[in-house]
N, C-alpha and C positions, 0 to 999 in steps of 0.2 A: 476597405474591408467589406466583403459582402455580408448581407444579413445571415445567409446560411452558415457562413464560417463562424459567425458570432454564436450561433445556436449549436455549435459543435460539429457541423458538417463541413466537408471539404467543398470548395467551389468547383465550378466546371473546369476540367483540365487537371484537377488535383487528384490525390490518391490517399489511401490510408496505409501507413507503415506499421510493421510489427515491431519496430524499434520503440523502446520505451526506457524509462529511467527511474531514478530515485534520488531525492535530495540527501546530501550528506552534511557533515559539519564543515562549513566553508567549501563545499564542493558538490559535485554531481556524479552519479554513476549512471552510465547508459549501457543498455544491452541491445545488441543487434542479432541478426540470424546466426552469426558464427563467432562473434567476439563480444567481450564486455570490457568497458574501460571506465575507470574512476579517475576523476581529475579534481584535485584539491588545490586551493590557493594558499600557499604557505604564508606564515607571518611576514616573510621578507618580500612578498608580492609575487614570487615566482610560482609556476605551476608544477605540482607533483603529479605524476601519471602512473597508474597501475593498470596493465592490460592482461587479459586472460582469454584463452580460447574456450568456446562453449561447445557442448555436445548435447543435442536434443535428448530429453528424458526417454523418449520412446526407443532411442538407440541402446540405452542401458537395459531396459526391460520393456518389451512390447506392451504389456498390460498397463503400464503407466501412461500410455497414450490413449487409452480407452476413454470415451465420454464419462463424465462424473468422476472417474478415478483420477484423470489428469488434473482436475481442478484441485483436489486435495494435495496431490503430489506437487503441483506447481506452487500452491500456497506455502507449503512447508519449505520448498526449495527457495522461494523468495524470502521467507523469514530468515532462514539460515544465512543466505547470501547477503541479505540486507544488514544483518547484525555484523557480519564479517567486515563489510565495507564501512559501516559506521565506526567500528572499533579502530579500523585502519585510519580513517580520517581524523578521529579523536587524538591520535598519537601526535599530530602536529599542533594541537591546541590543548595542552594539559591544563588542568585547573590550577588556579593560583596556589603556589606552595607545593604542588604535587611533585615537581621534579626533585625537591629536596627530601622527600619522604622515602624511607627505606621500606622495601617489601616486608610484610610481617613474617614471623617465623613460620606460620602455617603456609603462607604463600611460597616461601623459600623451600619448605619441605615438599610441597606439591610439585613445584617445578623440578626439584631434584629427583623425585621419584618418577614423575611422568615424562620429563623432558620438556623443553620449551614448546615444541609443536603440539604435543598432547595436552599440555597445560592450557595453551590458547584454545584448543578445540574444546576442552572442558568448560572454559569460561563462556565460549560461544553457545554451547549446549545449555548451560545454566541460564544464560540471557534469553535464549529462545523459549525455554520452558517457562521462565518467569513472565515473559511477554505474552505468551499464549494464556498462561494462568491468569494474569491480570485482566485480559480481555474477557475470559470466561466468567471471572468473578463480577466484573462491572456490568457486562451486558447480558448475562444469563442468571447467575446466582442471585445478585442483588435485586433485580426485578422480580424474581420468583419469591424471594423472602418478603419483599415489600408488598407484593401482590397478595400474600397470605392474609393481610389485614382486611381484605374484602370479606372474608368469612365472618367478620364481626357484624356485617350489615346484611349480607345475603349469601345464599348457597348456590347462586346461579353460576354455572360454569362459563356461560357467555360473558357475564360481567367480569369474572376472574380473568379470562383470556384478554378482554379489552383493556383491563387495568394493567396487566403485565406488558401488553403491547405498547401502550402509551408511555409507561415507565421506561421501556427500552429506548424509545426514541428520545425522550427527555434526557436520559443519562448520556446517550450518545452525543446529543447536541451540546450538553453542558461540558462534556469531556473535550470536545473540539474547541469550544469557546475558551475554556481555561488554558488549554495548550497554546492557543493562538496569542494569548496575552503575555506569555513568557518571553522575555527579551531574546534569549538564545534560540528558542524554538521559532520565534518570528523570523530570524535570519534564515533558518533552515527552510521555512515556508516561502521566503523570497527566492531561494534557489529552486524550490519546487515550481514556482511561477516561471522562472527562467527555463526550466526543463520543458514545461508545456509550450511556452512560446516558441522555443527552438524546434520542437517537433512539428508544430503547426507551420512554421516557416518552411521547413523541409518538405512537408506534405503538399505545400502549394507550389513547389518547384522553384522557389525563389533562392537566390544566392544566400548562403549562410553568413550574413553580416550583422553587426550589432544594430544598425539602423533598420534592417528588414525585420529582425526578430523583435525589436522593441515594439513595433506596431501590432503584433499578433495578440490574440486573446490569451488570457492565462488560465481559462477554464477548459479542460480537455475531457471529452466523454470517456476515454479509456484511461481512467485514473484510479489509483488505489483507494482514494477517498470514496469514489463512487462504488467501488467493489464492496467496501465495508458497509456502506449504507444498504446495498442490495442484500448483503448477508443478513442484516438486521430485519429487513422487510420479508425476506424469504423465511427466516426463522419464525417470524410472526405468523405467516400464512400456514406453514407446515404445522407448527405447534397448535394453532387454532383448530385445524382439521383433526389432528391426532387426539387432542384432548376433548374434542366434541364427540368423537367415536369412543374414546377410552377415558372417561372422566377420572382425573386424579386430583385430589385435594391436598394430599400430603406434600409439603414444600420440598422435602428432600427427594421424594420419588419423582416429582415433577422436574427437579434439577437433574436427576440421573437420566430421565427421559430426554431432556435437552442435550445432554452430553452424547447420548447414543445417536441422536438425530444430527449432531453437528457435522460429521463428514458428508452426509447427504445434503445438508444446507449449503456447505461450502462448494460441493460439486455442482449443484444446481445454479448457484450464484455465478460461478465461473462460466458455465455454459450460457447463462443469460447475458453476461457481459461480452462474451465472445460473439454471440449472435448480434447484439446491438453494435458491436465494433465493426462487424462485417456489413451491416445494413445501414441504409440512410433513407428513412422515409418519415412520414408524419407520426406514425406510431412509435418508432424508436426514439424520436426526438422528445416525445411526451414522456416516455419511460425513463430516459436518461436525465430529464430536466431536474428532478430532485437532487441527484448526485452532483450535477453541475452547480446547483445552488450551494450545496455543502462545501464546495471548494472555496467559497468566500471565507471560510475559516482556515483553510489549509494552504492557500496560495496568496502571495502578495506580489506587488510589482517589484521586480529586481532592478538593481543598478547595472550599469554597463559592464562592470567587472564580473558580475555574476553571469551575465549573458555570454561573455567571452568564455567563461569556464564551461557553460552548457554547450556552446558551439564546438569547442575543442573536444569535449567528451563524445558528442554525436559524430563528429567527423572521423573519430578513431574506430567507430563500429560500423560505419556504412559499408555495405557489401560492394565488392568489386564489380559484380554483375548488376547493372542497373535494373531495377524492378524485381529483383529476387527477394526483397523484403516487403513486397506489396501484400497487404492483408487479403 
């Protein structure tokens, strides 16, 4: 393995693919230029596969492909699609005692009124809203409220901004650390590692075999963990500039301002990751280094069975025309 590859760059003769994925419960979802495939290992050891044709967002509405706008749309689309696939993978691994439980009367009433498809869509919508809401509370509302304690010592807006920035990073790191110590999440993070290793193997032009994939690094520069870290950093930079020009001490007003800036923050973060993904130089390696380090919390070494799942998922989405998925 070359040193460059270990730093997140492709070696000479390699390339960067637009294919990417997401870890599921005992499985992996991969997305290619035209297809998406989710592969889950069932309790009996066999593989369950779900394939789907993809259509670029800009085909549905041209404005969705504009810079900054595409970042917000892609983020929401990834959230919704990710929740769908997680719910699908969870069906094969119900919690202990879950199969014997009857749906509540409220659940039965909702399914009867809405129908099975609409009921599932409602659950997905609620899950996405709760997921986004939790992120906003943890990484925006909580630091803002805790940062208000600075007023007990000083009225300096600079100190207030620095305090909130440090709190955001601490909360983010604590969140990742706690998640990584959960047994079930640890297995999901092993599949996450398998996804990264498989993508690296493919980008180097090596045959997709367990032996070849096993030797690849598990830290990948184009990862959701890196994106979330960039979102935190961009939010710190933008809020520092905004609140330096427009000093706001009221915690609720500051939180409202964060919410208004959030689409811009996500859009800029997406464009930054997109630029780093396309580029490979000393500057981009320095810029992506913190995100790669964060993956120590969200990726772990997979076993051979997990690698087999990742290989199968990637093979299903690779384009027929060689090179059409090149970044």
